[in-house]
N, C-alpha and C positions, 0 to 999 in steps of 0.2 A: 609149282606150289599147289598145295592141297586146298581145294575149295572148301569154304565154311558152309555155305548154303547154296542151293541151285539158283537162288535169286541174286545173290550179291557176290561179285568177283572180288571180294576184299582179301588182300594178301596178308599173311602173317607178319611180314616185315613192317607193314604199315601199322599194325597193332603193337608190334614190339617196340616201335619207336615212332609214335605219331607225330613227334616234333621234328621229324627228319628234314634235312635241308634239300633232299633230293626231289625238289618240286619244280614243275614247269608252269608257266603261266596258263591260266584257265582259258577256255574258249570264250569268245565274246558272248554276252547275254543273248545277242541276236541269234547266234548259231545254235544256242541251246533252248531257244524260246519256243519249244514245241508246246502245242496246246495240251495241257495235262487234264484230260477229261475222264481218265480211268486209271485203275491201279496198274494196268499193263503199260500205259504211257509213262507212268512214274518210273517203273522198272527199266523201261527202255532208256529214259534219260539217265538213270543211274548207271546203266551199262555203258552208255556213251562216255560218261565222265571217266569211268575206270579204264576203258579201252584207250582213251586218249592220253591216259597217264596224267591227267590234269587235276591234281588235288587242289582243293580250294585254299586260297591264301587268306582271303578276307573272312571266310566262314559263312558269308551270306548264302552262297550256293548250297552248302551243306545244311544250313538251317532250313532253307526253303525245301530241300529234299526231305528232311525229317518231318516238316509240317505237312508236306504232300502225302507222305506215307500215313501220317496220323489221320489226315482228312479221309483217306480211303480205308481206315481201320486196320492197316497192316502194322500193328504195334510192335511185332517182333522185328521187322525190318527197320522201323524207326529207331528202336533201341540199339540195333546192331550198328547203324550209321553213327549214332551218338557215341557209342564206345569207340568207334574207329577214329573219330576226329575231335571229340569235344569233352571226353570224360575227365580231362585234367583240370578243367575250369570249374571251381566250386560254385561260382555264381551261376554258370550255365546249368549246373545240376538242378538248382532250385527252379529255374525257369522251365527247364525241360520236363521235370516231374509235374509242375503245374499244368503245362500245356498237354502233357500226356493224359492227365486225369480229366482235363477239360474236354478232350475229344472222346472220353468214355473208356479210357484205358485203366487197367488196374496196376498200381505201382509194383505189385508183386511180379508182374510180367517182366519188368526191367531186370529184376534180380534173376529171374529164370533165364533170360537171355545171357546175362553175365555168366551164370553157372554153366550154360551150354557152351559158350565160347571158351571158358576156362577148361572145361572137360575135353575140348577139342585141341588143347595144347597152346592156345593163344596166351602169350606171356604179358601180364600186366605189371606195371611198376608199382612201387609202394604207395605213391600218391593216389592212384586209382583204387587200390585195395583199401586205403584209408577211407575214401569217399563212399565206397560200396559198403564198408563196415558200418558207417554212420547210418546209411539207409537201412541196413539190416536191423540195427538197434531201434530205429524209429518205427519200423514196421513189425518188429518182433519176429523177424524171419530167422529162425533158430539155426538150422543146419548149414546154411550157406556161410554164416559167420565162422563156424568151426572149420570149414574147408579153407576159408581165407586164412585163418590162423595157421593151419598146417602148411598152406602154400607159402606164407610169409616166412615161416621157420625154415622150410626147405630152401628158399631162395635167398636166405640171409637178410631178409628185411626186418627181422625182429629187433634190430638195433635202432630202427627209425622211431624216434620219440613220438611223432604224430600218429604213427601206426599203433604204437603201444597205448597211446591215449584213446584212440578209437576202439582198440580191443577191450580196454577197461570199461569204456562206456557201453560197448556191445554186451559184454558178459554181465555187467550190472543190470542192464535192462532185460536181457533175455534168459539169463541163467541164475540170477539172484546176486545179492550184494556179497554173500560169502565167497562166491566164485571170483568176483571182481577183486575182493580183498586178497584172496589167495594168489591171484595173478600179480597183484601189486607187490605182495611180499616176496615173490620170486624175482622181481626186477631189481636192477641196481638203483640205489636210493639217491640219485643226484639231481634228478630233473624236477624243476619247480612245477612244470605242467602236470606231471603225474601225481605229485603230492597234492596239488590243488584238486585234481580230479578225484583222488581217493577221499579227501575230506568232503567234497561236494556230494559224492555218491552216497556216503553214509548219512549225510544230512537229509538228502532226498528220500532215503529209505527209513527216516525217523530213528536212525541209530545215533542219537545225539551224543551219548557218552563216548562211543567209539570215535565219532568225528572229533570230539574235543581232545581225546587222547592222541589221535593222529596229528592234530594241529600242534599239540605240544611237542610231539616227536619231531615234527617238521621244523620247529624253531630250533630245537637242539641240533638238528642237522644243518642249520644255517641256510635253509631254503626260504626264499622270499615268497610270502603269500600274496595272491591277487587281492585287490581291494574288494572284489565281489565276494571272495571266500571269507575275508575278514568280516564283512557286513553280515554274511549268513551265519558265521560261527558266533558272532555276538548275539544274534537273535536266539541261537540255541542256548547260550548262557542264560538268557532271559527265561526261556522255557524250563530249563533245568534248575532255576534258582541258583546257578553257579556264580555267585557274586565274586568270590576270590579270583576265579579263572577269568571272569569278565574284566575285572580290574587289571589283571596282568596283561590282557590283550589291549586294554586301553593304554597301558604303558608302552606296548609295542607300537601302537598307532602314533603316540607322541614321539617315540624314538625315531621313527622314519618319516615324521612330519606328514602324516596322512590325515590329520584332523580336518583339513580343508575339503576332503571328499564328502559330499553331502550324504551319500548312502551310508558311509561309516558313521558319521556323526548322528544321523537319524537312528541307526541301529544301536549306538551307545545310549541314546536317550531311552529307547525301548528297553534295552537290557537293564539299565539302572531302575527304571520304573517297575519292571516285573520283579525285581529283587527288593522292592519297597524302599528304594534309596532315591526318593524324589529330589532331595537336596542336590545330589550329584547329577541327576538327570537335568535339573534346572540349570546347574552350573555349565554343563555341556551346551545346553540350548542358548544360554546367555552369551557364551563366548564365541558362538558361530558368527562369522562375518556375513555369510549369505545363508538365507533360509528359504526353503521352498515349502509348498503346501504340506508335503510329507513331514517336514520338521515340526510345523505347528500341530499337525495331527498326532504326531508321536508324543509330544509333551502334553497335549490336551487329553489324549487317551490315557496317559500315565496318571494324571490327576483324577480323571473321571473314574478309572478302574479302582482307585483307592478311596473314592468317596469325598475328595476335596472339591466340592462343587462350587464353593465361593472362588477358589483359585481358577477353576475352569471358566467361570464367568469373566474374571479379570483377563485371562488369556484370550478369551473370545473377543473382548473389547479391544485389546491390544492388536489382535489379528486384523480386525476391521480398520483400526487406525493405521496399520502398516500397509493398507490397500491390498491385503491378501484375501481373496474371496474363499469362503468356506466351500467345501464340496460334500458329497454324500458321506464320505468317510468321517468327516468332522461330526456330522449329525449322528451317525451310527455310534460314534464313541460316546456321545451324550446318552443315547438310548441304552446301550449296553452297560454303561457305568451306573446309571440310575437303577436299572433292573438288578444289577449285581448287589446293590446295597439296599434293596428292598423298597426303593421309592417307586412303587409300581404306578401310582397315579401320575407321578411326574413324567413317566415314560409316555403316557397318553397325551399330556400337555405338550411335550417336546415334539411328538408326532404332528400335532396341530400346527406348531410353530414352523417346523421345517416345510410343511405343505404350504403355509402362508408365504414362506420365503421362495416358493417356486420349485422346491425339490420334490421329486416323486420317490416315494419309498421303494427301495430295492429289496432283494431277498434278505439281506442281513438286517435291514430295518424292520421288515415284517416279522422276522423270527423273534427279535427282541420284544416287539409289541405283542406278539402272540404269547410269549412267555409271561409277560406282565399281566395280560388278560387272564391267563391260566391261574396265576396266583391270586388275582382279584375276584375270580369266579364270575366275571362279567360275560356270561355265555352269549347274551344277545349281541353285545358289541363284538364278540368273537365271530359271530355269524356274519356281521357286517364286514369285518375284515376279510373273512372267507370269500364273500361276494366280490370285494375289491381284488382279491388275488385272482379269482377266475376271470374278471373283466380285463385284467392287465396281463394275463397269460403267465402269471407267476406260479400257477399250480403245476406247471411242467417241471419246476425245480424240485428235485427229490427232497431236499432238506426242508423247504417250505411245506411241501405236502406232509412230511412227517411231523412238522411242528403243528400244522392244522389238526392232524390226527391226534396228536398228543394233547392239544387243547381240549378237544371234545372228550377224550378219555378222562382227563383230570377234572373236567367239569361235569363228570358223571352223566354224560350223554353218549352211551355206547351205541345207540341206534344210529346217530349221525356219524359217529366214529367208524362204524362198520360200513356205512355208505361211502364215506371218504376213502376208506381202505379199498373197497371194491372198485372205485373209479380211478384209483391211482394208476398211471401209465407204467411206471416202474416201481416195483416194491423191493426195497432192500431189506436186509435183516433187521434194521432199526424199526421199519414200519411194522413188520410182523411182531417184533418184540413189544412195541408200544401197545398194540391191540391185545396181545396175550396178557401183558402186564395189567391192562385195564380190566379184563375179565377176572384175572386172579385177585386183583385188589377189591373187586366187588363180590368176591366169593363165588363167582360163576365158573367153577372149575371144569364142569362138563364142556361148556362152550370153549374154554381155553384149550382143553385137550383135543377137541375137534379141530380147532385152528392149528394146533401143533401138528396133527396128522396131515392136514392139508398142506402145511408148510413143507413137511418132509416129502410129500408126494410131488411137490413142485420142484424138488431138487435142492431145497435150501436146508442145510444142516443146522439144527438148533445149536446155539453156542451157549457159553456160560451165562450170558445175560438172559437168555430164554429160561434156563433152568432156575436162575436166581429169582426170576419173576414168580415162579411157582413156590419157591422157598419163602419169599416175602409174603405172598398171598396166604399160604397155609399158616404161617406164623401169626399174621395179623388176625386171621379168623380162628386162632387158638387151636389149630390142627398141628400141633408140634410134632406128633409122630409121623404124619405125612411129610412134613418138612424135612425131618431126619431121613425119611425114605428117599426123598429126592437127592439129598446129599450122598446117600449110599449109591444111588443109581449113577450119579456123576462119576463116582470112583470106579464103578464097574465098567463104565464106558471108556476108561483110560484117561479121563480128565481129572483134574485136581480142583476141589472146591477152593475158591479164592477168598480174599478178605471180604468181598461183597456178599458171598454166600453166608458166611458166619455172621457178618454184621446185620444182614437182613433178618436172620433168625433171632439175633439178640434184640433188635429193634421191635420185632413183633412180640416177643416175650415181655419186653419192658412195657409195651402198650397194654398188655393183658395182666399187668401187675405181677408177672412171674419173675420178679427181680433176682431171686436167688439162682434161677436157671441161667440168667445172663452170665453170671460169674462162672458157672460150669462150662457154658459154651466158650467163653473167653479162654479158659484154661485149656480146653481141648484144642482150640485154634492154635494156641502157642505151642502145644505139644506136637502138632502136625507141622510146625515150622512156618505157619502163616503169620506174617507181620501185620499188626493192626494199623489202620490208618485213622485219619481224623474222625471219620464217621463212626468207626468202631469205638473210639474213645468217648465220643459224644453219647453213644448208646450206653456204654458202661457207666458214665457219669449220671445218666438218667436213672439207671438202676440204683446207684448210690443215693440219689435224691429220693427215690421211692422208698428206700429203706432207712433214710436219714443216717447213713453210715459216714460219719465225718472223717474218721481216721483213714478209712479206705479211700475216700475222696481225696484226702491230702496226698496219699501215696500216688494216686493216679495223676494228680497235678505234677508231682515230681517226675513221673514218667513222661508227661507232656513236655516238661522243660528239657529233659534229657534228649528227647526225640524231635524237638522242634515243633510239636503240635500246638504249643501255647500261642504261636503266632496266628493260628487258624481262628477266625472270628467265631465259627460255629462251636469249636471246642471251648473257646473263652466264654461264650454265651452259656454253654452247658455247665461250665464251672460255676458261673454266677448262680445259675439255677440250683445246682447241687449244694453250694454253701448256704444259700438262702433257706433251702428245705432241710438242711442237716444241722441248723442251729448256729451258724457262724456268719451273721450278716456282715460282720467286720471284714472277714476274708472275701466275701462276695463284693463288697465295695472296693477292696484293694485290687481285685481282678478287674473290675469294671474300669477303674481309673487307668489301668495300664493297657486297656484295649484302645489302640490308636485308630483302628478301622471299624468303628462301631456301625452296626446295622440297626434298622428299626427293631428287629427282634432283640438285639442286645439291650436297647433302651427299655423295651417292654418288659424284659426279664428283670432288669434292675428295679423298675418302678413296682412291679409285682412283688419283688423281694422285700422292699421296705414296707409295702402294704401289708405283707404277712405279719410283720412285727408291730403293726399299728402306728407306723410312722407316716401318718397322712400328710403332714406338712412337707415332709421330705419328698414324698411321692409327687406332690404338686411342684416342688422346686425342681425335681428331675424332669418333669414334664416341660417346664418352661425352658430348661437348658436344652432339651431335645429340640424344641421349636427353634431356638436360636441357632442350633447346629444345622438347620435346614431340613429337618425331617418332618414329614406330615404324619400325624397320628392315624392309626387305623382302629378298627373295632376292638382289637385286643388291648391297645393302649388305653382305651376308655374303660374297659373291664378292670384293668389293673388300677387305674386312677380312682374309679368309683369304689373299688375294694379298699383302697387306702383311706378314702373318706369314710366309708361305713365302719371300718375297724378303728377309726379314731373319733367317730361321732361328729364329723365335720359336715353338718347338714346343709348349711348355706353353700359351701364349696361343692358339695355333691350335686345340689340342684343346678348350680352354675354350669358344671361340666356336662351334666346330663342334657341340659338345654343346648349347650354349645355343640354337641355332637352333630345334630341335624342342622342347626342354624349356621354354624361356621364351617363345618367340614363335610356336610351332606352325607353323614353316616346315619343310617336308620338304626335306632336302638334294637338290640336283639333281646331274647328272653333273659340272657345273663345280665344285661344292663338293668332291665326292669327288676330283676331279683335283688340286685345290689341296692336299688332305690327303696324297695320294700323293706329290706334289712336295715338300711340307714334310718329311714323314717320310723320304723317300728321300734328299733332300739332306743331312738330318741323320745319315745313315748307318744308319737303322733299316730296312734292306732286308727282313729277315725279318718285321718287323711290317707292312711295306708289303704283303708277299705275303699275309699273313693277312688284312689289311684288304681287299684286292681280292677274296679268296676269300669273305669274309662280307658284302660290300656287297650291298644289295638290288637294285641296278640292274645290268644287263648292262654289263660294262666296254667303254667306247668307245675310239676311237683316242687320245683325250686322256689316258686312264688309262694305256694302254700306252706312250704317248709320254713321259709324266712318269716312268714306271718306267725306260724306256730311258735317259733323260737322267741319272737318278740312278745307274744302273749304269755309265755312262761316267765319271761323277765318281768313283765308288768302285771302278772297274775290276772289277765283278762280272760276269764273262762268262756264267755259267750263267743267271742271271736275265735278262740282256740278250738271250740267244738266245730265251728264252720270249717276252719282250716283242716282239722283232723278228718272230718267227713270226706272232704275232697282227697286228702292224702290216702285214706284207707281205700278209696276207689282207684286212684292212680298207681299207687305202689303198696298193695296189700301185704307184701312180704317184708317190708322194711320195719324192723323191730324198733328202731329209734323213735318213730312216731308214736307207737303205743306206749313206750316208756315215758315220753314227755307228758302224754295225757294222764297216765297213772300218777305221775308226780304232781300234776296240777290238781287232780281229784284228791290225792292224799293230803296235800297242803290245805285243802278246803274241808278235810275230814269226811269226804264223800266216799267212804270205803266200799259201798255197794257198787258205785260206778267203777271203782278200781277193779272189783271182781268181774264186772261186765267186760272191761277191757281185756282181762286175762282170758275170759271165755272166748272173746272174739279172736284172740291170738291162737287159742287152741283150735278153733274151727279152721283157721288158715294154716295151722301147723307152724306158726311163727314162734321161735324161742327167743327169750331175752338174750341179746347178743353178749358174747363173752367180752369182759372188760379186761384190758391188760395195759401195763406200762413197762418200758424197759430202759435201762441205762447201760452204757458201755464203760467198763472200768478195766484198765490194764489190758485193752484189746479183747476183752471178753464181754459178751452181751449177757446181762442179768435181767430175766423176765419176771415180772410180778403179776400174777393173774388171780382173778376171783374164783377160778374153777380148778386150775391145774394144781399140782402138788406144791406145797409151800417151799419157799427158798431155804436152803440149808442153814443160813444165818438168821432165820426168822426171829428166834428168841432175842438175839442181840439187837436186831433192828427195832423190834417193838419196845425193848427197854430204852433205847436211845430216843425213839419217837415220843414215848411218854415223858421223858426228861425234857424234850423240846417243848411239848405241849404245856408242861408245867411252867416252863420259863416264859412262854409267850402269854400265858394267862395272866401272869403278873404285869404284863405290858398292856393288858386290856382285851386280849382275845377271848371271845365267847363263841363256842361251837354253834354253827348254823344247822340246827336240827331239822330244818325244812328240807335238807338235802337227803334225808332218809325217808323213803317212801314205803315204810312198813308200819303197821299198827302195833308198835311196841313202846315200852316206857322210855323216858329220856335217857336213863343210864345206858340202856341197851343201844339206843340211837347213837350215843357218844362213842360207844365201843365200835359200832358199825362204821362211823366216820373214820376211826383210826385205821380201819382195814382197807381204805381206798388205796388203790395201787400206786397212784402218783405220789402219795405221802411216803409210802414204803420205799419207792425208788429214790426220792430225794434224800430220805434219811440214810439209805445205803451209800449214796454218793458222798454225803458228809462224813460218813464213817471211814470210807476207803480212799477218798481222794484228799490227801493232806496238803497238796501243793497250791491251794487256793485257786485252782483252775475252775472255770465255770462248770456248773453241773447242768448236763443236758439230758432231759427226760422226754421220751416219746410216748404219747398216749393215743389209743385208737378211738377215743370218744371225747366229748366235751368235758372240760374240767368243771367240777361243781364249785359253787360259790364258797363253800367252806375250805376246800383244798386251795382255792385261789387266795383266800385270806391267810391261810397258814403259810403258803409259799412267800407271801409278802413279808410276814413276820420273820420267817427263817432267814430270808435274804438280809434282813436288817440285823438280827442278833448274831448271825454267824459271818456277816460281812462277805457274803458269797453271791455271785451272780448266778441266777437260775434261768435256764431257757427250757420252757415246757411247751411242746407242740401238742395241741389237742385237735386232731383232725386236720383242718386245712390252714390253721394259723398258729403263730407263735406268741407266747407270753414271755416277756423278758423282765424278770424280777430283779430289782437292784435297789438296795437301801430302803426297802419297805414300799417301793412303788413299782407298779406294773406298766409296761409300755402300752397296754390297751386302755389305760385310764379308766379301768373298770367298765369298759364298754365292749362286751363280748356276748 
């Protein structure tokens, strides 16, 4: 017989059939008890065993021989002995590999020995080939697996189902899922083991749709699925929101009476929860005879993720009553659920509770907490958490490190962010992108480009997220041309701009009031075959809100319904905002009522919506409903609430909620809250109190404070305080024409024409021009603009004729023109003519002429409505029985039956 190695006289027949019956009893342990003190003595003992023909029966001698070789570092000989006598035993494979590594061996050496034996003509059966293939798959040892496949085909082993299974596993891990799928497609389709493996491999490679398709084909082929496969495919149905498919699999489970399997029932709960079918998830949970901690965690996670925190608390109590102890996953469900629904402060309270219960936050806990801190802008607390992370060794976790980095970036502390980045042990693409995004968001594009070059030099290729960060940054900083240049560069690199690319560009343009550009971007995106997502639709709705385009907004809502975006809470919130700002508060309320998973932002948006229309009492009612729903207000909530109070003249309520901010919710008032209070008190006529309020406020008065005071002085004709406010405004915002116009009006009403001329001279010095005033109305999908400077409307003659008819009618009802609204030194007749040319009157009149179906008239004006136009609109709404919605700047006036929603408080 041909020798394999000079050290081991192992014969081919022995390896051809290691289970041969041609064995004789081994020598007694005494006869072989040589003192093994060197590798040579081990080889001598091995030689003695082979010469005597005494192959081991119990295996003890062979195992001792393997251990001896390992002790002296002869890993090749140890592997050869193993293949000679023990390679059939799967359990021994695991213990051998563990022992091999323990003694300092590299597992790859085992495969190299196999490859050497195989090349020398040693014949291995299919069982050994199967086990070696599994090892190749686990180690990623590519070419040996290919040789085994060829060997198996040559020897006719390719019909062995276990070998086929091992081949699929090997190709999936070493050559990619496409190769494994191709191999599966070439096999006969009768074996359950192979079907299950095909499904599982696609699931593991995140090809969820393909896995679901294979599972369906598997059922049509009458192949039975393993419980493990069913549990995993149900989770995929949850991730894909594939409710119908998940329900069908539930039917399969019931058909084969598999519902008693805990893993399947828990996966069913998770699947239904992720498809927003909590009732069905709860039904599965309630019908389970036995529940483990995973069952409770699955249902609690379902309720928490959808914001049903009262139900979560009830389940938590039942769990304790059932003597089931919570684990860290239970608490992490609480944390992530509250974060997802905007209850950021509650996340911090839950962290305290779980620590009081004796649980140490893990990586998942810390990530939710860091995200909440990021949203709350609690930078100092974030630093404390960072210190906790370092003390507990969690900074080695790449995801935690990236979350810390992200926290510093989004809290506007790029210095600390850079330090964290520099000290990260491993930097993945997410860490690089987070810091690049931070620099881009701050407009520090040179630093971002330096980081990009460094990233490329370290061998990390920028991905679409990297480039999208630049697109987002450029668009936010109104560098639209540079953003388009990045999109062009993406295309030249062979990549395709995705939905995030275009959405980032749209979002930036929307923030910079370039709302029309948003529609152009959206159209180009559709032309290039890029499908919009929920964020795209939200940006488009913001553009509609900015332009007050009601009909376009209604069309986008139809698009949302057709494409399932309406279920997205962020889209729903954007719809509420759009309808509120486009003059249809009724539609906004309808959308709000149908949002089942409201977030704090949704409540804030609706409260601000009714506040815009002067419905202060309704804003307060919504606030109370929000509290009952378990939400804690934030700074934005109180801005909306105080806006409702000031737009409705609710002084007592305004004071109450202003005081409540700090006393009840520990929220320090910002300049926006102080501005609301100045506006509220000023419009109520409490100008002396306003002055004292400004003098004692802890913040430096900003332009919004003085602007609110100036507006109140105009209303109550207090020229002394108006001059103080104007002096500050001329210093803070010297180029704002509105402030000069208000002062000219006050001086004109007091017949101080010299002072009017002084204001005009001051405007000339700063190059400030009286802002163009315009109003527009949409009739039959066409926008009609009425401006005091642009060319007149084609139907101007008819409009004025109709307007004079209206004025004549309302004069009979008691209307008297408010000539104080004309700030020119002309006679009364000329002033009355000037009042008739106000753009909002022309727009309302045109709407009455052209809209014959009694639909509400909606007019958008770019500046404050004068008291005369306000009075005329009230009369017209009464004599023509038409609702009129007029937006003047930041708020709406809803005229109906001679009454305005603002109660003449604006």
